[in-house]
N, C-alpha and C positions, 0 to 999 in steps of 0.2 A: 298691704298691711291686712287684706282681707286673710292672706296664707297665715299672716302670726297670729291672728284672731282665731280662725279654726283650730289652728295646731294647741292655740289655750284652753279652747272648749273642749277639744278631744282628750285632752293629760287630764282635765279637772272631772270629766266624767269617766276616766278610765279605760279609755279607748286607745290609747296611747302607750304602749310600755316606755320606759327612761329611755332605751338604745334609739327607739323609734324618735320620739320628743327632741334629741339631741341631732337625729339625721336631718329632721325637720328644721331643726336652727341654723344649721350648716349651711342647709339648702337656701335657706333663706336669704344667708350673710354671703355668698356666691352670688344671687340674682343682684344685693345692693351693690358687691363690687364691681359685678357686670355693667352694672347701670351706672355707674358712676364714671367706668372708665372710659364708657362711651360718648363722653362729654369733654371728652381730652381731643374725639376725634373728629367730631361733628358738631358746629357752632348752628345756634339758632334753628335746630330743626331739618336743615338743609343737607340731608345725605347727601356724601362725596364732597362736600367743601370740608377742609380739614381745617380746625381751629386756631391751630400754629403752625402754619408754613414751614418747610426747612428754608433757612436762609439763602438766600443766594450764593452762588460759587462766584468767587473775589478772580478765579483767574491764578492767581500765586501756589504753586507746587511746594509741598512741604517736602 
């Protein structure tokens, strides 16, 4: 959130060019995607514990 606020202020005061503003926007989007993806792998803030464990093998070969 602070990242976006600083980018908006920088653009408003003319410190960022349109190209740099778009780079900042895309970097912020990548940060959000990485943060969201981490929720799929970790549950309750316990690193190393998968949120969705793999199903157990049934022994039937296909």
